[in-house]
N, C-alpha and C positions, 0 to 999 in steps of 0.2 A: 082061516080067515075070520072066524068068530072071535078068536082070542085077540087078533090084531084090532078089530073094531072095539072090543071091550076095553083094551088097554088105552086106545086113543081117546075114548070117552072119559076114562078116569084121569088121564094125564093132561089132555090138551083141549078137549072139546068145550065144555062149559059154555061161556059166552061166545066163543069163537063160532059156534054153530049158528048164532044169530047175527053174524056180521053182515052189515049192509054197507057196501062201499059207496061213497059219493064222489063222482069223478069231476075234477075241475079241468080248466083249459090246459093245465100243465101235465095232466095225466096222473096227478097225485091223488090219493084217496085217503079218507079217514079210516080209522080202525073199525068204526061201526057205531051203531046207536048206543050200545051198552058201553059204559065207562067203568073204570076201576072203582073198587070200593073207596069211600071217603076215608082218607088216612090222615091222622093228626101229624102236622109237621114238627120237626125238630125235637122229637121225644126220644130219639136213640142216638148214641154216640157213633161218630164216623169210624168204621172199621179201617184198620191200616194193614194192607197186604204185607206179609212177611217175605223176606228174601229167602229163596230156596237154596239149600245147601246141595252141592253136587253129590251124587250117589257113589261115585267111584272115579277112578282115572282110567282112561282108555287111550292107547297110542300116545301116552305121555301128557294128555290134556284132561281137564276136568270134564266129567261125563254126567249128564242129567238123564234120568229115566223117568219121564213124565207120563202119568196115566190119565187118559180121558175117562171120566166116570159119570154115570148118571146117579144123581143124588138129590137130596132136598136142601133148600137154602132159605133162610129167613130174610126177607126183604124189609119187613116191618113187624113190630111186636103185635099189631092188631090184624095182621094178615096171615092166614094159614101158610105153612111152609110150602114152598114152590119147588116142583121138580125141575131141575136144570141139568145141563151137561157142563162139566167144568174140568179144566186142567187140574189134576190132583183133587178133583171133586170140589173146586172152589170157583166162586165168581166174585171179582175177577180172579184169574189164576195167580199163583205166587209170582213174585218178582224173580226173574232170571237175570243175573248180572254177570257180565264178562269184563275183562280188562283189555284195554287197547293193546293190540299186538300179541295177545295170547288167545290161540284158538280155543273154541269150546265145542264139545260134542253133545248133541241133544237127540234123544230117542223118544218118540211119542208113541205110546201104545194105546190103541182104541179097542182092544179085544174084549174089554169088559162091557162095551155098549151093547144094547139090544139090537135086533135086526130090523126094528121099526122105528121111524123117526118120531120125535116129540110133536112135530107139525106135519100137516098134509104136504106131500111133495107133488108139485104141479109138473106133470110130465110134458107140458107144452114148452117148458124152459129147456134150452139146449144144455146137454151134458147129463141129462137124466135117463136117456135111453141109448142103446147100443148104436143105433143109426146116426147118432150125433157125433160119432167119432170116426175119423178117417183111418182106415187100416186096422181097426180094432173090432173084433167080433165076439168079445167076451161079455160076461154079465156086467150089468151096472146096478149094484145093490142099492137099496133105498137109503141105507146108512153108510156113509163114507166120510173120510177125513183126510185133509192135507193141511199141514201146519206151516204157515208162512211167517218168517221172522222179518217184520216190516222194516224197510229202510236199510237193510244190510247189504254190503258189498260181498256177495257170495257166488260161487259157481252155480250154474243153473240146476244141477242135480240136488243141491241142498236148499233151493229157494222155496220149496213148498208151493209149487205152482198148481193151477187149477186141475190139470190132468194127471197129477202125481198122487192121486188118492189111494187109499187102501180101506177095505171094509173090515168090520170086526172079525170076520172069519177068513181074512187073508186074500180076498180078491183084489187085484191090483189094477190101477189105472194104466193107460197105455204109455205114459211117460215117467212112471215111477222108477227111480234108479237105485235108491238106497233107503234103508230103514233108519240109519243114523245120519243126521244132518250135521255137517261140520261148518262152524261159523268162524271165519278167520279173524274177525274183529280188527282188521287192518284198516281202520278209518277213524274219523274224529270221535270224541266222546259223544254219547248218544242217549237220548231218552226216546223210547219207542215202544212197540208192542210185538207180541206174537199172537196170531189169530188164525182161525180157520179160513181156508181159501179154496174150498172144494167146488169144482165146476157144477153149477146147477143147484148147489146147496149153501153157498157162502152166506147168503142173507139169513137162512134158517139156522145154520150152525152157530153163527155169531150171536144171533138173538137168543139161542138156547144157553149161551154163556161162555163160548169158547174164545176168550180173549184174556190176555194178561200183559203186565208191563215187562219190557226188556230194556236193560241199561248196558251201555259200555262206559266204564269209568277210565280215567286217565290220571297220570301224575300231574299234568298241567292243571287239570281241574282241581285236584287236591290242594295245590299251592295257592289257589285263589282264596282259601279260607271262607268258603261258602257255608251257610248253615247245614249241618249234617246230623247223622244219627237220628234221634227222635224228632229233630227239627227239619228233616228232609222227608216230605210226605207226598206220595203219589195221589192224584185225584183222578180216578177213572170215571168219566161221565157217560151215562147210557140211559136213554129213555125207554121205558117199558110200560105195558098195560097188563092188567091182571083181571081174572075172573074172581067171583066171590069166594071160590074154593082155593084161591091163591095161585092157580095155574096161569102160565103166561098166555096172553092173547096174541095171536098172530093170524092174519087172514088165511082162509083155506085155499083160496085161489090167488094167483100172482097179482100183486098190485105194484104200480110203478114207484110209489113211495109209501112208507109205513112209518107212522109217528106214534110214540107212546104218550100216555097222558100222565105219567108219573116220572119225576126226576129221581134217578138213583146215582149215588156217588160211592164208589168202592163197594157196590152191591147193596147199599142201604138206601131206602126211600127217604128223601128229605132229611138227611142226618144233621147232627150238630157236632161241631168240633170245638173243644176247649183248648185255647192256646195261652201261653204266657205272654206278658207284655215285652216282646223281644222279636227278633227277626226269624222268619221261617222261609224255607225254600219249598215251593210246591211244583211238582211235575204234573202238569195238567194234560190229560190224554182224552180226546173225544173218541170214544169207542161206540158211538151210536151208529145204527145202520144208515140213517139219512139226516138226522137233525144237526143243524149248525147252531152254535151258541154264540151269543154276543154278551160277554161276561163283564160285570162290574161289581162294585161294592156299594151297599147302602147302609147308613148308620141308623139303627133302630132306637138309639138313645134319644129321649125327648129333648135333652139340653143341647147335645152336640149334633143334632140331626143335620145332615149335609156335609159334615166333616168326616172324611174317610181316609184311610192310609193309601198311599200311592202303590200301585202294582208296578214293580220294576222287572221287565222281561229281559233275560240274559241270553236266551237261546230259543230258536224255533224248532228244536229237536236235535239237529246235527251241530256239533261244535258250539260256537258262540256267535252272537250278533256282532256287527262292527262296533257297536257301543250299546250301553244299557239304554233301553227304551222305557220312558215313564208313561204309565197308563193311568190317567184320571181326567177329571173335567178340564184341567189346565195343562195336561201333559202332552207328550209327543202323539199319543193316541187317546181318544176318549174312552175306549173300551177294548176288550180283547175278543176278537172274532176267531173262532175255531170251527172249521168244517170237519166232517167225519174223517177221523184218523190224522188230523193235524194235532200237533202238540205244542206246548209252551212251557219252558222252565222260567219260573218267576220267583222273585223275592218280595215279601211283604213285611214291613216293619210295624209291629203292633205296640211298640214301646210307649207311644203317646195315647193309647186307647185303653188303658187298664180299667176293668170293670164295665166296659161297654159291649154292646151286642151288635154284630154286623151281619148283613145278609148278602150272600152271593146271588146276584140277579142275572137275568137273561132277557135281553131286549130283541133277540132274533125271532122273527116270525117263522112259522113252518107252513108250507115249504119255503125255503130261503131263496131269495133272488137278489142278493147283494144290497138289501135294504130297499128295493123297489116295492111299491104297493101292489099286493096281490088282490085286493078287493075281496069279493065273496069267496075266493079260493081258500083264504086262510080261515074263514069262519067254519069250515067243515073239518078243521083239524084242531087237536088240542094244542094250546100254547103253554109254555112253561116259564112264567115270569120269575119264579124263585127256584133256586137249586139247593142251597144248603145254608146253614147258619154257623157263625163263628162267634164264640163267647170268649172274651179276653179276660183272663184271671186278674186279680188285683195285684199279685206280686210275682216276681221271678223266683224260680227254684234254684237257679244258679246264674252267675254273671254271663252275659252275652258277649263273647269274644269274636263273633263272626264279623266279616267285613261289612261296612256300610255300603249299600249298593250305589249311593250317589258318589262314592269315591272309588268305585271299582273300574279298573282298566282291564278290558277283556283281551284275551290273546288274539293276535292277528290271524286272519283267515287267509288261506291260500286256495281259493276256489277256482273253477274253470274261468278262463278269460275269453269273453265273446270275440275278441279280436283274433283268436286262434281258430275260429270256426271257418271252415271252407264249404260247409253244406248248411242250407236252411230248409227246414221241412215245415209243412203246414198241417195242422190237425184241426179238423172242423168237428163240431158237435151238433148232432141233429136229433130231432124227436119226430116220430112218425107212428103209423099203425102197422103192426104185423098182420097183414090181411089173411094169412093162413090160419090164425087162431084168434084174431080180434083183440089182441093185447097191445097196449102202448109199448113202444120200443124206443130205446135211445141207442145211437150209434156214433162211432168215430169215423170220419171220412166216408160215411155212408156204407160202411162194411161191418162185418160181424167177426166173432172170434175164429170161426172155422174157415174164413177166407184166407187166401195166400198172404204170406209176409210181403209187405211193401217196403218197410224200412230196414236197411242193412248198414248201420254205421260200422266204421272200422274200429277195431280194438285200439284204444288209446286216443282216438280222435275226439275233437270237440265240435259240436253242432249247435245250431240255434233252432229251437222248435217254437213255432208260432201257434199258440193255442187259441182258436177262434170260436167264440160262443155266440151263435144266433138263436139259441134256445131260450125258453122262459125260465129255466132253472140256473142257479149257480152250480157249476160242476167242479168238485175237487179232483184234479187230475193227478194221478200217482204213477210214477215210473219205478219199476223194480230195478235193482242193481245199483242205481246211481243216486247221488245227491246233486242237486243243480242250483244254479243262481237265477233269481228273478231279475231280468234286465229292465223291463218296463211294462206299463199297462197302457192300453189305448182304447178309447171309446169309439164305437162305430158311428157312422153317419156321413152326411155330405159336408166335408170340411174344406172343399175347394182344392186348389193346386198347392198342397203343402208337403208333398212327399219328398223325402230325401233320396239320395242315390240308391239306397237299398230298397226303395219302395215303401219305407216306413213313414207314417204320418207324424213328422217330428213336432208339429205345432199343437197336436191334440193328444199327446202321450205324457204320462208321468212316470217317474222312477218307481222302484218298488216301495211298498209301504215300509215305514221304519222298522217294523218287526219281521220284514221279509229279507233284510240285508244280512243273510247268513245262509247256511246250508239247508236246503229244503228237499223233500221227496214228494210232498203233496202241495199243490197250489190251487187256490180258488180262482175260477174264471167265471166272472159274473155275466149275466145276459148283456148282449150288445158290447162285448169287450174282447180284445185280443191281448193275451199275456205272452210275452216273449221270455223264454228261458234259455240259458246256456248250459249245455249238458256235456260232460266228458265221460266217454264210455270205456271204463276200465273197472276192474282188472281182468275180467273173465270173458271169453267168447261164449257164444251160445244164444239160445232163444229165451226171451223174457217177455212178460206182458207189460203193457201200460193201459190204464183204465180209469174210469170215474170211480171214486171211492164212496159214492152213495151205493150201498151194496145192492139194492134193487136195480139200479141202473146198470151196474157192472154185470149182473146176472143176465140182463136182457136188453141189449147185448153190447154194452158200452166197454168192451175190452178187446184189444188188438195185440198181436205179437210184434216184437222187433227182434232182429237177429244181429248180434255183435259178431263180426267176422274178423278173423285173424288171417293175415297174408300167409303166414307160415305157422305150423304147429309149434315151432320153438318160441313163438310170441306168446304162448299160453303159460302164464306164470304158475298155473295150478298143476302143470304136468308133473313136476318133481317136488310137490309139496311135502311128500313124505317118502323116504327111502327106508323106513323102519322095517327090518327083516321079520319082525314079529307081527306085522300088520295082518289083518285078515284079508284073504284074497277075494272074497265075495265083493262084487261091485256095489252091493247093498250095505256093506258094513265097513269097508275100508275107505281110505281117503279118496282113492279113485282119480 
């Protein structure tokens, strides 16, 4: 026990020992009275994650063997190196990329991790003790991992769900079925992530660094002639707080929201990126635990102040939008809002801004409530009005032959049709107190993860889900397995007798936002709002979660299961996915 306390003091305690939470009406809390050291902005170059090469081939497909490592990472040249956990020892992890229609096998090994967590594990949170699991009487180690490939259409045993964890010494969670996750990639091109999803530890493991970009590429995407190679750059956004010794600050006890006071992009605090005066593609991923960003551009040049390039969004993550969405003060949208684990593929043309300096700004308050005023609640939290800087060089290194986004015709999308839906389900979002331990709790339909399954959609069916938020927070709701279509948004209130035949308030609803008209797996639901989505449940039967992607909300306890049921086992397209006679027969390593 002495060694454990000593290690925690060295790696994590520092300023965390003095954290004093300030609770607001929403249950959100500040990191504490101590803030990160003052760091000069824009003095380091933006790191660019490299694409990971597969380690081998297995069962005829590319096979990645990814190691979770505890190591040190430099967030800023004036900050001592920080102990993190990273995929392949990196934060963010390397890009893992597949191709549409080509399965990929990924094996994540956490055996090198210590048996003690970087942060305090609050055992009041479900999933941290044996009694939290039904039908499981085994050990629940302090360090555990389950890696989820976000937004992928995968069979449940490869989904990296909360109860599928494994400890460094091999103790397995009750629903872990295999060590090698097989990713079919039978879906639209994709910009997404892989990240930790361990029950009771998701917020801690992600904050420690366990997140990285995941792509699915397609021939259709290649034919569009988008900026590529060095001109195709991921931007992984994550807020963090630090002690003077460089260690990560995170509250010792559970807090309903945690906000960092330092903006990091691709693991660098307030970095600077030099670009040529040409078009670039940016894949923006919000990997923050709880922070929503409202992104825009500001021109720091004294002569051209106010003139900024237009951001052209082409995808919300899955596939492409119906049409290119322009984002600027005179565009389809004024700014780009991304809640936790929302993504956006954008093109920015810097050709008219040679020699100028731009700043990526953030107008979203924390905690976020769809732009509504929080009053005193936001004053107890660090706000991040600036994210990174972009310096445009004077000249091109080579001609720009990529497509002009204003002339870009995006491929047609074939998403779920709401008219095919025969079932409508309501999902409500509540905030309350967990009286057993005095913690703020968020729930869906007033229930918790361990309660019985209520939703059982049929395999291949289409349903409408009505996501109803009467809480004070914006909740980004994520469904595993599927990509869905946003149908409309409706504000709550006394609107009179304006309901249509389906009970929907037709006079006080709006269609999806311009950049929601495409495939989504996370949707923001603001306070006082109902968002309706059309969901098609294919291709695999089994149990999957849906949850709020504010990680602290998900942990306690805003996550529920749904079960996709097949009328007949022959309806399961995964049954005969591989008849390879050389396949391994273990359920944990074969296709299964």
